[in-house]
Residue frames relative to the residue before (quaternion, step in Angstrom):
aa qw qx qy qz dx dy dz
M 1.0000 0.0000 0.0000 0.0000 0.00 0.00 0.00
R 0.4317 -0.6953 0.5086 0.2674 3.61 -0.80 0.92
G 0.5246 -0.6366 0.4672 0.3183 3.50 -1.13 0.77
R 0.3529 -0.7046 0.5747 0.2207 3.57 -1.11 0.70
R 0.2655 -0.7785 0.5563 0.1179 3.58 -0.86 0.99
F 0.0352 -0.8022 0.5958 0.0170 3.61 -0.94 0.73
N 0.5066 -0.6368 0.5114 0.2762 3.43 -1.23 0.56
K 0.7399 -0.4694 0.2663 0.4016 3.56 -1.21 0.51
D 0.8102 0.2964 -0.1354 0.4873 3.53 0.87 -0.97
Q 0.5519 0.6073 -0.3973 0.4107 3.57 1.26 0.25
P 0.2942 -0.7969 0.4969 0.1775 3.58 -0.44 1.17
S 0.5173 -0.5996 0.4974 0.3542 3.60 -1.21 0.44
S 0.4749 -0.6793 0.4738 0.2977 3.56 -1.06 0.66
L 0.6249 0.5377 -0.3448 0.4488 3.54 1.24 -0.14
P 0.4075 -0.6728 0.5401 0.2992 3.65 -0.89 0.82
S 0.6588 -0.5510 0.3378 0.3850 3.54 -1.14 0.66
A 0.6338 0.5546 -0.3566 0.4044 3.65 0.87 -0.76
V 0.6475 0.5216 -0.2810 0.4792 3.54 1.08 -0.93
L 0.6875 0.4847 -0.2933 0.4543 3.55 0.85 -1.10
Y 0.6984 0.4623 -0.3029 0.4546 3.65 0.80 -0.90
A 0.6259 0.5302 -0.3588 0.4455 3.61 1.06 -0.49
G 0.6336 0.5157 -0.2963 0.4948 3.51 1.18 -0.68
Q 0.6422 0.5373 -0.3048 0.4538 3.49 1.08 -0.85
K 0.6757 0.4853 -0.2924 0.4716 3.57 0.93 -0.85
E 0.6257 0.5052 -0.3433 0.4852 3.57 1.09 -0.54
F 0.5999 0.5546 -0.3488 0.4593 3.61 1.04 -0.66
Y 0.7076 0.4300 -0.2758 0.4883 3.56 0.87 -0.90
R 0.5845 0.5531 -0.3779 0.4579 3.63 1.03 -0.56
Q 0.6933 0.4753 -0.2921 0.4562 3.61 0.73 -0.97
T 0.6728 0.5017 -0.3174 0.4414 3.57 0.98 -0.85
Y 0.6423 0.4969 -0.3255 0.4843 3.63 0.99 -0.68
E 0.7197 0.4656 -0.2651 0.4415 3.55 0.83 -0.88
S 0.7086 0.4624 -0.2669 0.4614 3.60 1.11 -0.50
S 0.8227 0.1489 -0.0684 0.5443 3.65 1.13 -0.37
P 0.4609 -0.6874 0.4782 0.2938 3.57 -1.03 0.73
S 0.7444 0.2843 -0.1798 0.5768 3.61 1.27 -0.16
A 0.2394 -0.7820 0.5559 0.1487 3.61 -0.52 1.13
P 0.6407 -0.5706 0.3473 0.3786 3.65 -1.07 0.64
W 0.6991 0.4827 -0.2657 0.4557 3.58 1.11 -0.66
D 0.4342 0.7266 -0.4469 0.2894 3.60 1.25 -0.15
N 0.6882 0.4850 -0.2829 0.4594 3.56 0.88 -0.90
A 0.6121 0.5619 -0.3736 0.4124 3.64 1.07 -0.42
F 0.5612 0.6149 -0.4051 0.3779 3.62 1.17 -0.47
D 0.2869 -0.7759 0.5475 0.1263 3.61 -0.77 1.14
Q 0.2147 -0.8016 0.5495 0.0968 3.54 -0.07 1.28
D 0.6575 0.5514 -0.3199 0.4017 3.53 0.94 -0.93
W 0.6292 0.5308 -0.3225 0.4672 3.53 1.08 -0.87
L 0.6760 0.5062 -0.2972 0.4454 3.57 0.89 -0.86
K 0.6565 0.5087 -0.3060 0.4654 3.56 1.01 -0.93
Q 0.6708 0.5066 -0.2971 0.4529 3.58 0.96 -0.92
T 0.6609 0.5140 -0.3091 0.4511 3.54 0.97 -0.83
L 0.6509 0.5114 -0.3047 0.4712 3.61 1.03 -0.78
R 0.6064 0.5444 -0.3578 0.4559 3.56 1.09 -0.70
K 0.6508 0.5112 -0.3012 0.4738 3.57 1.03 -0.89
L 0.6891 0.4953 -0.2990 0.4363 3.59 0.95 -0.70
G 0.4897 -0.6745 0.4193 0.3599 3.54 1.26 -0.51
P 0.7579 -0.4211 0.2548 0.4282 3.53 -1.23 0.16
G 0.3520 -0.7690 0.5000 0.1864 3.53 -0.99 0.76
K 0.3637 0.7658 -0.4687 0.2483 3.56 1.31 0.00
G 0.7912 0.2595 -0.2048 0.5145 3.57 -0.87 0.96
K 0.6835 0.4760 -0.2736 0.4811 3.59 1.27 -0.12
R 0.3158 -0.7562 0.5440 0.1804 3.52 -1.18 0.48
A 0.1135 -0.8171 0.5651 0.0116 3.58 -0.92 0.93
L 0.2378 -0.7521 0.6060 0.1029 3.53 -1.09 0.84
D 0.1113 -0.7607 0.6342 0.0819 3.61 -0.85 0.96
I 0.2129 -0.8219 0.5236 0.0703 3.55 -0.32 1.36
G 0.7906 0.0620 -0.1210 0.5970 3.56 -0.63 1.17
A 0.0521 0.8788 -0.4721 0.0466 3.49 0.85 1.09
G 0.2584 -0.7833 0.5295 0.1983 3.54 1.12 -0.49
R 0.8012 -0.2475 0.2100 0.5027 3.51 -0.81 -1.06
G 0.6657 -0.5879 0.2819 0.3629 3.55 1.22 0.64
R 0.2507 0.8019 -0.5128 0.1764 3.61 1.17 0.40
G 0.7407 0.3811 -0.2120 0.5110 3.56 0.83 -1.10
S 0.5793 0.5876 -0.3827 0.4154 3.65 1.00 -0.72
L 0.6591 0.5294 -0.3039 0.4393 3.58 0.85 -0.97
I 0.6772 0.4886 -0.2879 0.4689 3.57 0.91 -0.91
L 0.6357 0.5220 -0.3294 0.4636 3.58 1.01 -0.80
S 0.6655 0.5018 -0.3038 0.4615 3.58 0.93 -0.91
A 0.6522 0.5369 -0.3152 0.4325 3.55 0.98 -0.84
N 0.6811 0.4380 -0.2629 0.5246 3.55 1.32 -0.47
G 0.7035 -0.5398 0.2471 0.3906 3.59 1.16 0.56
Y 0.5434 0.6344 -0.4104 0.3657 3.56 1.22 -0.19
K 0.3843 -0.6463 0.5952 0.2836 3.55 -1.19 0.60
T 0.0802 -0.8802 0.4650 -0.0508 3.56 0.01 1.37
V 0.1468 -0.7296 0.6631 0.0803 3.40 -1.23 0.94
G 0.1741 -0.7609 0.6190 0.0870 3.57 -0.85 1.06
M 0.0673 -0.8253 0.5604 -0.0192 3.53 -0.57 1.15
D 0.1034 0.7526 -0.6436 0.0927 3.56 -1.03 0.94
Y 0.4451 -0.6832 0.5127 0.2688 3.54 -1.19 0.65
L 0.6679 0.4003 -0.3299 0.5336 3.63 1.22 0.23
F 0.4544 -0.7247 0.4583 0.2413 3.53 -0.97 0.91
T 0.6250 0.6089 -0.3429 0.3477 3.54 0.90 -0.98
P 0.6957 0.4383 -0.3247 0.4674 3.71 0.69 -0.85
L 0.6320 0.5322 -0.3516 0.4402 3.62 1.01 -0.65
A 0.6178 0.5144 -0.3606 0.4730 3.61 1.03 -0.71
D 0.6250 0.5229 -0.3288 0.4773 3.60 0.98 -0.78
A 0.6404 0.5390 -0.3162 0.4465 3.58 0.92 -0.92
H 0.6745 0.5227 -0.2915 0.4324 3.53 0.87 -0.95
S 0.6617 0.5138 -0.2988 0.4570 3.53 1.06 -0.79
L 0.6376 0.5398 -0.3145 0.4507 3.60 1.29 -0.55
C 0.6312 0.5732 -0.3231 0.4107 3.55 1.18 -0.51
R 0.1045 -0.8354 0.5396 0.0098 3.60 -0.06 1.37
D 0.6389 0.5143 -0.3145 0.4778 3.58 1.18 -0.55
R 0.1999 -0.8386 0.4983 0.0919 3.62 0.00 1.15
R 0.6212 0.5814 -0.3350 0.4048 3.54 1.26 -0.51
N 0.8100 0.1149 -0.0264 0.5745 3.56 1.04 -0.64
R 0.3299 0.7459 -0.5227 0.2482 3.60 0.81 0.91
P 0.5884 -0.5947 0.4241 0.3468 3.53 -1.24 0.50
S 0.3461 -0.6453 0.6095 0.3038 3.53 -1.27 0.21
F 0.2036 -0.7866 0.5729 0.1078 3.56 -1.04 0.78
V 0.1060 -0.8105 0.5759 -0.0126 3.53 -0.86 1.09
N 0.3011 -0.7476 0.5709 0.1564 3.55 -0.81 1.03
A 0.3689 0.7152 -0.4921 0.3319 3.60 0.10 1.29
D 0.4144 -0.6654 0.5767 0.2303 3.52 -1.45 0.28
L 0.5180 -0.6478 0.4625 0.3133 3.63 -0.84 0.99
F 0.6792 0.5301 -0.2994 0.4099 3.60 0.89 -0.89
A 0.6333 0.5332 -0.3279 0.4552 3.56 1.31 -0.24
D 0.3550 -0.7418 0.4889 0.2910 3.61 1.29 0.00
P 0.1035 0.8531 -0.5079 0.0589 3.62 0.60 1.02
F 0.7255 0.4013 -0.2417 0.5041 3.60 1.23 -0.23
R 0.5896 -0.5268 0.4394 0.4264 3.50 -1.25 0.20
A 0.5991 -0.5807 0.4079 0.3707 3.52 -1.13 0.65
R 0.8321 0.1356 -0.1412 0.5189 3.59 -1.24 0.75
S 0.3047 0.7789 -0.5044 0.2148 3.66 0.82 0.89
F 0.7909 0.3470 -0.1403 0.4841 3.65 1.07 -0.57
D 0.3999 -0.6984 0.5523 0.2175 3.50 -1.18 0.80
L 0.7860 0.0827 -0.0308 0.6119 3.60 1.15 -0.48
A 0.0563 -0.7651 0.6389 0.0570 3.54 -1.19 0.72
L 0.1750 -0.7704 0.6072 0.0851 3.56 -1.09 0.77
D 0.0348 0.7495 -0.6610 0.0082 3.57 -1.03 0.86
W 0.0835 0.7365 -0.6661 0.0831 3.43 -0.71 1.25
G 0.8537 0.1577 -0.1322 0.4784 3.59 -0.37 1.22
V 0.6189 0.5277 -0.3884 0.4332 3.67 1.17 0.13
F 0.6334 0.5752 -0.3198 0.4070 3.59 0.83 -1.05
H 0.7562 0.4001 -0.2403 0.4587 3.56 0.76 -0.90
H 0.6486 0.3900 -0.3894 0.5250 3.57 1.11 0.60
I 0.5372 0.5748 -0.4279 0.4449 3.60 1.19 0.41
R 0.4345 -0.6913 0.4917 0.3025 3.65 -0.69 1.04
R 0.6318 -0.5705 0.3899 0.3511 3.48 -1.29 0.74
K 0.6792 0.5190 -0.3238 0.4055 3.57 0.96 -0.66
E 0.6494 0.4410 -0.2818 0.5517 3.55 1.49 -0.15
T 0.3548 0.7455 -0.4996 0.2621 3.65 1.15 0.16
G 0.6132 0.5473 -0.3518 0.4480 3.65 0.96 -0.66
D 0.6764 0.4982 -0.2939 0.4559 3.53 0.94 -0.88
Y 0.6159 0.5453 -0.3186 0.4709 3.48 1.14 -0.77
L 0.6892 0.4732 -0.2922 0.4644 3.60 0.87 -0.92
R 0.5972 0.5551 -0.3635 0.4507 3.60 1.01 -0.72
A 0.7005 0.4861 -0.2690 0.4479 3.58 0.84 -1.06
L 0.6396 0.5379 -0.2906 0.4658 3.50 1.07 -0.91
K 0.6927 0.4697 -0.2774 0.4718 3.60 0.76 -1.03
R 0.6330 0.5359 -0.3409 0.4426 3.59 1.02 -0.73
S 0.6826 0.5120 -0.2866 0.4356 3.62 1.01 -0.73
L 0.6949 0.5054 -0.2417 0.4509 3.54 1.22 -0.69
K 0.4155 -0.6272 0.5738 0.3236 3.63 -1.17 0.55
P 0.6100 -0.5064 0.4437 0.4179 3.59 -1.25 0.37
G 0.7957 0.2271 -0.2294 0.5125 3.50 -0.78 1.04
G 0.4258 0.7146 -0.4502 0.3244 3.50 1.33 0.11
V 0.4564 -0.6917 0.5063 0.2386 3.56 -1.23 0.72
F 0.1159 -0.7777 0.6140 0.0692 3.57 -1.06 0.73
L 0.0771 -0.8009 0.5935 0.0199 3.60 -0.68 1.02
L 0.0719 -0.8159 0.5701 -0.0645 3.53 -0.70 1.31
G 0.0398 -0.7196 0.6930 0.0167 3.44 -1.17 0.92
C 0.1785 0.7946 -0.5589 0.1562 3.59 -0.63 1.14
F 0.6538 -0.5408 0.3662 0.3821 3.56 -1.28 0.35
S 0.2429 -0.7082 0.6360 0.1873 3.52 -1.18 0.57
T 0.6635 -0.5114 0.3525 0.4172 3.54 -1.21 0.23
N 0.6249 0.5301 -0.3388 0.4623 3.61 1.31 -0.18
F 0.5007 0.6410 -0.4496 0.3693 3.64 1.17 0.02
R 0.0875 -0.7929 0.6027 0.0188 3.61 -0.97 0.88
H 0.3548 -0.6665 0.6050 0.2527 3.49 -1.03 0.71
K 0.6292 -0.5557 0.3676 0.4002 3.56 -1.17 0.63
G 0.8379 0.1568 -0.1772 0.4919 3.51 -0.89 1.10
E 0.4673 0.7306 -0.4202 0.2669 3.57 1.20 0.06
G 0.4064 -0.7156 0.4786 0.3061 3.57 1.05 -0.68
D 0.5792 -0.6482 0.3980 0.2932 3.63 -1.24 0.22
R 0.3690 0.7333 -0.5283 0.2168 3.63 1.04 0.20
K 0.5022 -0.6658 0.4731 0.2841 3.61 -1.00 0.81
R 0.2159 0.7584 -0.6031 0.1203 3.58 -0.99 0.76
N 0.3313 -0.7496 0.5338 0.2082 3.63 -1.12 0.36
W 0.7838 -0.0213 -0.0703 0.6167 3.51 1.34 0.06
L 0.0260 0.7763 -0.6293 -0.0265 3.53 -1.31 0.29
I 0.3656 -0.6660 0.5832 0.2874 3.55 -1.31 0.09
H 0.0491 -0.8319 0.5474 -0.0764 3.53 -0.43 1.34
K 0.8451 -0.0618 0.0196 0.5307 3.56 -0.65 1.08
G 0.7382 -0.4422 0.2307 0.4543 3.58 0.99 0.80
H 0.7341 0.3411 -0.2656 0.5236 3.61 1.12 0.17
Y 0.5232 -0.6560 0.4799 0.2560 3.55 -1.23 0.68
D 0.0357 -0.7558 0.6535 0.0209 3.55 -1.07 0.91
R 0.1095 -0.7482 0.6505 0.0717 3.56 -1.13 0.81
F 0.1950 -0.7770 0.5954 0.0612 3.45 -1.10 0.92
S 0.2304 -0.8360 0.4952 0.0526 3.49 -0.59 1.26
T 0.3071 -0.6764 0.6239 0.2429 3.54 -1.35 0.24
K 0.6545 -0.4903 0.3916 0.4218 3.55 -1.31 0.32
K 0.6549 0.5197 -0.3180 0.4471 3.63 0.94 -0.89
E 0.6472 0.5062 -0.3379 0.4590 3.62 0.98 -0.76
L 0.6615 0.5144 -0.3306 0.4341 3.57 0.84 -0.88
I 0.6623 0.4957 -0.3190 0.4624 3.50 0.93 -0.88
R 0.6144 0.5357 -0.3414 0.4681 3.65 1.03 -0.76
I 0.7003 0.4808 -0.2787 0.4480 3.64 0.82 -0.95
F 0.8275 0.2951 -0.1492 0.4537 3.60 0.68 -0.97
S 0.6266 0.5924 -0.3910 0.3218 3.63 0.90 -0.53
P 0.5494 0.5844 -0.4497 0.3930 3.67 1.01 -0.23
S 0.7870 0.2963 -0.1519 0.5194 3.60 1.03 -0.71
F 0.7772 0.2964 -0.1570 0.5324 3.61 1.16 -0.42
S 0.3660 -0.6393 0.6193 0.2716 3.56 -1.29 0.53
I 0.3159 -0.7509 0.5516 0.1791 3.58 -0.76 1.02
L 0.2463 -0.7869 0.5525 0.1220 3.50 -0.56 1.16
S 0.7714 -0.1699 0.0949 0.6059 3.59 0.93 -0.81
L 0.0562 -0.7752 0.6289 -0.0215 3.53 -1.25 0.68
A 0.1748 0.7952 -0.5619 0.1465 3.58 -0.42 1.20
E 0.3399 -0.7206 0.5794 0.1717 3.53 -1.18 0.69
T 0.3222 -0.7436 0.5591 0.1751 3.58 -0.95 0.87
Q 0.6207 -0.5462 0.4022 0.3932 3.57 -1.25 0.31
S 0.6404 0.5092 -0.3203 0.4775 3.66 1.21 -0.48
G 0.5901 -0.6302 0.3681 0.3451 3.65 1.11 0.10
F 0.5367 0.5681 -0.4405 0.4418 3.57 1.02 0.94
F 0.2982 -0.7019 0.6110 0.2123 3.51 -1.23 0.52
H 0.1667 -0.7386 0.6480 0.0828 3.51 -1.09 0.87
V 0.0381 0.8329 -0.5469 0.0753 3.53 -0.47 1.17
S 0.1092 -0.7531 0.6470 0.0484 3.57 -1.04 0.88
M 0.1515 0.7927 -0.5832 0.0928 3.55 -0.79 0.82
K 0.3241 -0.7278 0.5813 0.1652 3.58 -1.37 0.41
L 0.4519 -0.6933 0.5021 0.2510 3.57 -0.95 0.94
R 0.3964 -0.7240 0.5101 0.2419 3.52 -0.75 1.06
G 0.4369 0.7208 -0.4698 0.2626 3.60 -1.15 0.46
């Protein structure tokens, strides 16, 4: 199904509950039908590894991988010494992730949970990673996302974000400007640098913000407090 494009001020006819339910089903079917999801190759392991090196050793610290999927980020966080929790609202990819963890001494824990349900004690984590969740959250739910994120982090905690920029294009999409669309049954939002600064800077100190040629933003920030 071709993605539907919308202007900035044009609301979707679908209520959030319906849209998110369809989105979750799309991800479930994708994970259950293939050992490799289409978005796996988009994950930038080099960026995460380089950023963690700059932050220093993770020993004695706790990290949360939001939307962990099959554990791509969780494994890297654990390898850098963090006691890592990989969280996803789908069970299937987490089961796959658990089977991939051969190092029993320092492997992540995986939790089938939703960030919006506040599944952890407040201020549980020194670092949180989100590669691929924020850009599927509707703009009108951004406040809910921020509340849940800030609750999970300790004051001074680091947040690492990988998300779509307005220059990201799905295969065959074309070059028409848009800041969101519904693509194959799920919602995508596309951000600008100015928008990300507006959203996060009231609560976070932006450490770095860069856009890749493939249309992703890499953002490192620290929770004020």
